[in-house]
C-alpha positions in Angstrom: 3.8 -18.6 -15.6 4.0 -21.8 -13.5 2.3 -25.0 -14.6 -1.0 -25.8 -12.8 -1.2 -28.7 -10.4 -4.2 -30.9 -9.8 -6.2 -31.2 -6.6 -5.0 -34.8 -6.1 -1.3 -33.9 -6.6 -1.5 -31.2 -3.9 -2.1 -33.1 -0.7 -2.3 -31.1 2.5 0.8 -31.6 4.5 -1.1 -31.1 7.7 -4.6 -29.6 7.9 -4.8 -25.9 6.9 -5.0 -24.8 3.3 -5.4 -21.3 2.0 -7.1 -21.3 -1.5 -6.6 -18.0 -3.5 -8.9 -17.5 -6.5 -11.2 -14.7 -7.6 -13.8 -17.4 -8.7 -16.0 -18.1 -5.7 -17.6 -21.2 -7.3 -14.1 -22.6 -8.1 -13.0 -22.1 -4.5 -16.2 -23.8 -3.3 -15.6 -26.8 -5.6 -12.0 -27.2 -4.3 -13.2 -27.1 -0.7 -15.8 -29.8 -1.4 -13.3 -32.1 -3.0 -12.8 -35.3 -0.9 -9.1 -34.7 -0.7 -9.7 -31.7 1.6 -12.3 -33.4 3.7 -10.2 -33.4 6.8 -8.5 -30.0 6.1 -9.4 -26.6 7.4 -9.7 -24.4 4.2 -9.4 -20.6 4.2 -10.3 -18.5 1.2 -8.7 -15.5 -0.5 -10.2 -13.6 -3.4 -6.8 -12.5 -4.8 -3.0 -12.3 -4.2 -3.2 -9.3 -1.9 -6.0 -10.9 0.1 -3.9 -14.1 0.5 -0.9 -12.1 1.8 -3.2 -10.3 4.3 -4.6 -13.6 5.5 -1.2 -15.2 6.0 -0.3 -12.4 8.4 -3.1 -13.6 10.8 -3.4 -17.3 10.3 -1.0 -20.2 10.6 -1.1 -22.1 7.3 0.5 -25.3 6.0 -0.4 -25.0 2.3 -1.3 -22.3 -0.1 -3.1 -23.1 -3.4 -2.8 -20.2 -6.0 -5.0 -19.9 -9.0 -3.0 -19.2 -12.1 -5.7 -16.5 -13.0 -5.3 -14.3 -10.0 -6.8 -10.8 -10.8 -4.1 -8.7 -9.1 -0.7 -10.5 -8.7 1.4 -12.8 -10.9 1.0 -16.2 -9.2 4.7 -17.2 -9.7 6.0 -14.0 -8.2 3.4 -14.3 -5.4 4.7 -17.8 -4.7 8.2 -16.5 -4.4 7.1 -13.7 -2.0 5.1 -16.2 0.2 8.1 -18.6 0.5 10.4 -15.7 1.2 8.2 -14.7 4.2 7.0 -18.2 5.2 9.6 -20.8 4.1 7.8 -23.7 5.7 4.7 -23.3 3.7 4.1 -25.5 0.7 2.7 -23.6 -2.3 0.9 -25.1 -5.4 -0.8 -23.8 -8.5 -4.1 -24.7 -10.1 -6.0 -23.3 -13.0 -9.7 -22.1 -12.5 -10.2 -22.3 -16.3 -9.6 -26.1 -16.3 -12.8 -28.2 -16.9 -14.2 -30.1 -13.9 -13.2 -33.4 -15.6 -9.6 -32.3 -15.9 -9.6 -31.5 -12.2 -11.1 -34.8 -11.1 -9.2 -37.1 -13.5 -5.7 -35.7 -14.1 -3.5 -37.1 -16.8 -0.4 -36.6 -14.6 0.1 -36.5 -10.8 3.2 -34.5 -11.1 2.8 -31.6 -8.6 3.8 -28.1 -9.7 4.7 -26.9 -6.3 7.4 -24.4 -5.4 10.1 -24.9 -2.8 12.0 -22.3 -0.8 15.2 -22.8 -2.8 13.6 -22.1 -6.2 15.2 -25.3 -7.6 14.3 -26.5 -11.1 12.4 -29.4 -9.7 9.8 -27.0 -8.4 8.5 -26.4 -11.9 8.5 -29.6 -14.0 9.1 -29.5 -17.8 10.3 -25.9 -17.8 7.6 -24.7 -15.5 8.0 -21.0 -15.8 7.1 -19.3 -19.1 9.9 -17.5 -21.0 8.6 -14.1 -20.0 8.6 -14.8 -16.3 11.4 -13.7 -14.0 12.6 -16.9 -12.3 13.6 -16.6 -8.6 13.0 -12.9 -8.5 10.5 -11.4 -6.0 8.7 -8.1 -6.8 9.5 -5.1 -4.7 7.4 -5.6 -1.6 4.8 -2.8 -1.0 5.4 -0.2 1.6 3.5 -0.7 4.9 -0.1 0.2 4.4 0.1 0.4 0.6 -1.3 -2.0 -2.0 -0.3 -2.5 -5.6 2.3 -4.3 -7.7 2.1 -2.1 -10.9 5.3 -0.8 -12.4 4.5 2.8 -11.3 4.1 1.7 -7.7 7.2 -0.5 -7.8 9.1 2.6 -8.6 7.6 4.4 -5.6 8.5 1.5 -3.2 12.1 1.4 -4.6 12.7 5.1 -4.3 11.3 5.2 -0.8 13.6 2.4 0.4 16.6 4.0 -1.3 16.2 7.4 0.5 14.9 6.1 3.9 18.3 5.5 5.4 19.4 9.0 4.7 18.4 12.4 6.1 17.9 13.8 2.5 14.9 16.1 2.1 12.1 14.4 0.3 9.2 16.0 -1.7 6.3 13.6 -2.4 3.9 14.8 -5.1 0.6 13.4 -6.3 -3.1 14.0 -6.5 -5.4 14.1 -3.5 -6.1 10.6 -2.3 -3.1 8.8 -3.7 -1.4 8.0 -0.4 1.3 10.5 0.0 1.2 10.4 3.7 1.5 6.7 3.7 4.7 7.0 1.6 6.1 9.6 4.1 5.3 7.5 7.1 6.8 4.4 5.5 10.1 6.3 4.8 10.1 7.3 8.5 9.5 3.8 9.6 12.3 2.4 7.4 14.8 5.0 8.6 17.1 5.0 11.7 14.6 7.6 13.2 11.8 5.0 13.3 11.6 4.9 17.1 11.3 8.6 17.4 8.1 10.8 16.6 6.5 11.2 13.2 4.8 14.6 13.4 2.3 15.7 10.8 1.4 19.2 10.0 -1.3 20.0 7.4 -0.2 23.4 6.1 -3.6 24.1 4.6 -5.4 23.7 8.0 -3.4 26.3 10.0 -4.3 30.0 9.8 -1.3 32.2 8.7 -1.4 34.2 12.0 -0.9 31.1 14.1 1.6 29.2 11.8 4.8 30.5 13.3 3.8 29.7 16.9 2.5 26.3 15.8 5.6 25.4 14.0 8.4 27.0 16.1 6.6 27.3 19.5 6.4 30.3 21.7 7.3 31.6 25.2 5.0 33.0 27.8 3.7 36.4 27.0 4.8 36.3 23.3 1.4 37.4 22.2 -2.1 37.9 23.8 -3.3 34.6 25.2 0.1 33.0 25.5 -0.2 32.3 29.2 2.5 29.7 29.2 5.4 28.6 27.0 4.7 25.9 24.5 7.1 23.9 22.2 6.4 23.9 18.5 5.8 20.9 16.2 9.5 21.0 15.2 10.5 20.5 18.8 8.0 17.7 19.2 9.6 15.8 16.2 13.1 15.9 17.9 15.1 12.9 16.6 12.3 11.9 14.3 10.5 13.2 11.2 8.4 16.3 10.5 5.9 15.7 7.7 4.6 19.0 6.1 1.5 18.0 4.1 0.1 20.4 1.4 3.4 22.5 1.5 2.1 24.5 -1.4 -0.2 26.3 1.0 2.7 27.4 3.2 2.7 31.3 3.5 5.7 33.0 1.9 6.7 34.6 5.2 6.9 31.1 6.8 8.9 29.7 3.8 11.8 32.1 4.7 11.8 31.0 8.3 11.5 27.3 7.5 14.3 27.6 5.0 16.6 28.9 7.7 15.7 25.9 9.8 16.4 23.5 6.9 19.8 25.1 6.3 21.2 25.3 9.9 18.8 23.1 12.0 18.2 26.0 14.5 14.8 27.0 15.8 13.9 30.3 17.5 10.6 30.2 19.5 8.2 33.2 19.1 9.0 35.8 21.7 12.5 34.5 22.5 16.0 35.5 21.3 17.5 32.1 22.1 18.3 29.7 19.3 17.8 26.0 19.9 19.3 23.2 17.7 16.9 20.5 16.7 17.7 17.1 15.0 14.7 16.6 12.7 14.2 15.2 9.2 11.7 17.0 7.0 9.5 15.3 4.4 7.1 17.5 2.4 4.1 16.7 0.2 1.9 18.6 -2.2 -0.9 18.0 -4.8 0.0 21.1 -6.8 2.9 21.8 -9.2 5.3 23.8 -7.1 7.4 24.7 -10.2 4.4 26.6 -11.6 4.0 28.4 -8.3 7.7 29.3 -8.3 7.3 30.8 -11.8 4.2 32.8 -10.6 6.3 34.0 -7.6 3.8 32.4 -5.2 6.5 30.0 -3.9 10.2 30.8 -3.1 12.6 29.2 -5.5 15.3 28.7 -2.9 12.9 27.0 -0.5 11.6 24.7 -3.3 15.1 23.6 -4.4 16.1 23.0 -0.7 13.2 20.8 0.1 12.9 18.9 -3.2 16.3 17.3 -3.2 14.7 13.8 -3.7 11.3 13.9 -5.4 8.9 10.9 -5.4 5.8 11.0 -7.6 2.8 8.9 -6.4 0.8 8.0 -9.5 -3.0 8.5 -9.7 -5.2 5.4 -9.7 -6.2 5.8 -13.3 -2.5 5.3 -14.3 -2.3 2.1 -12.4 -5.6 0.3 -13.0 -3.9 -3.0 -12.8 -3.8 -2.5 -9.1 -7.6 -1.8 -8.8 -8.4 -5.4 -8.3 -5.9 -5.9 -5.4 -7.0 -2.6 -3.8 -10.6 -3.7 -4.0 -9.9 -7.1 -2.5 -7.9 -5.4 0.3 -10.7 -3.0 1.2 -13.4 -5.6 1.0 -11.4 -7.9 3.2 -11.1 -5.1 5.8 -14.8 -4.3 5.7 -15.7 -7.9 6.1 -13.3 -8.4 9.0 -14.5 -5.3 10.7 -18.1 -6.4 10.5 -17.4 -10.1 11.2 -19.0 -11.4 7.9 -17.7 -13.9 5.4 -15.3 -12.7 2.6 -16.9 -10.8 -0.2 -15.6 -10.2 -3.7 -16.6 -8.2 -6.9 -18.2 -9.9 -9.8 -16.3 -9.7 -13.1 -19.0 -7.2 -14.3 -18.4 -5.0 -11.2 -14.6 -5.1 -11.7 -15.0 -4.2 -15.4 -17.2 -1.3 -14.4 -14.6 0.1 -11.9 -11.9 -0.3 -14.6 -13.7 2.2 -16.8 -14.0 4.9 -14.2 -11.7 8.0 -14.1 -11.1 8.0 -10.3 -10.6 11.7 -9.8 -10.5 10.9 -6.1 -8.0 8.1 -6.5 -7.6 5.4 -3.9 -9.7 7.3 -1.3 -12.6 7.5 -3.7 -12.3 3.8 -4.4 -12.3 3.0 -0.7 -15.5 5.0 0.0 -17.3 3.7 -3.1 -16.5 0.1 -2.1 -17.7 0.7 1.5 -21.0 1.8 0.1 -21.3 -1.1 -2.2 -20.4 -3.4 0.6 -23.3 -2.2 2.6 -25.7 -2.3 -0.4 -24.8 -5.9 -1.1 -26.3 -7.1 2.1 -25.7 -10.7 2.7 -24.5 -11.5 -0.8 -20.9 -12.8 -1.1 -20.4 -11.3 -4.5 -21.0 -7.6 -5.2 -22.6 -7.0 -8.6 -22.4 -3.9 -10.8 -25.8 -2.8 -9.6 -24.4 -1.8 -6.2 -22.4 0.9 -8.0 -25.1 2.1 -10.3 -26.0 5.5 -8.7 -22.3 6.5 -8.6 -21.6 5.8 -12.3 
């Protein structure tokens, strides 16, 4: 952990300062300090919120609370400087007494520079358990969380993105499997080509073949004109088959043939067409159990599950709950044009005790309701979640 600086030792280089702390009173006290009288101060309720803010504002200085609720402040500083090398980053401790803030014993700043030199952290600076000069695995686009479980997801996704290897993403409903699939596509050489999504649970079995492979005119009643299938639409890009466990057995045989030779035959046609498409699948059920029950073809399972990625449920990465909450609240506030809101410690503790059967999606919906119930209050108390729990 980095040593904290004082307000006086962290003078604004120009006139824009971003203050990141979960303590709203602490943020307010800093902004009222005479040192920042001529500065334009922005607020962030956590590390993830600070990163989101930096995407949209030009900032000269960032002041990080050592007690951030979601991210390690030292690692966050490394990440900020990696993305924005001209920004000056400093640390301060929200648990310091007001007197200590106003009358520091030392004016030695504990700022970080882009090179990560020893001078950036005086007197040892980083605690022995910290990983000096190492940035955490950056989250995939659209995803929030720095837990060890999510770090593994990010790492595996980046490892497989550059290849055409078949990927099977597993996880409970609401964990963000489609976000992982889309991130893999966007990190791949196919990124400029289509990302086509098919929800296998939403298409009737009788229409599945025509939907996937296309059909020619007159192939069946109502086929008044030829139509390409979703596989054709994904030419050069990625086909994402969500809820693959719902795929009918008859379609598994035909899709397996496509995975093996890259050829597609439209319904009602004898012609074979070669298509260059990468396939990523996702499911919220255990396919191995379906294979044992003979409800899913073993050869198809092994062909599409070459590179499995497991997205953990929210209850197994509760350390990400604070940053996820800050992200969603920031989005709600931005959408409605209101000042930033944050959870009280009591509200966050309440959320930490919940089982989260609906995972991140449940958290998002619950926070949106609490956001509305909180009215004009800038801090959301536990009472706004009372009926749910």
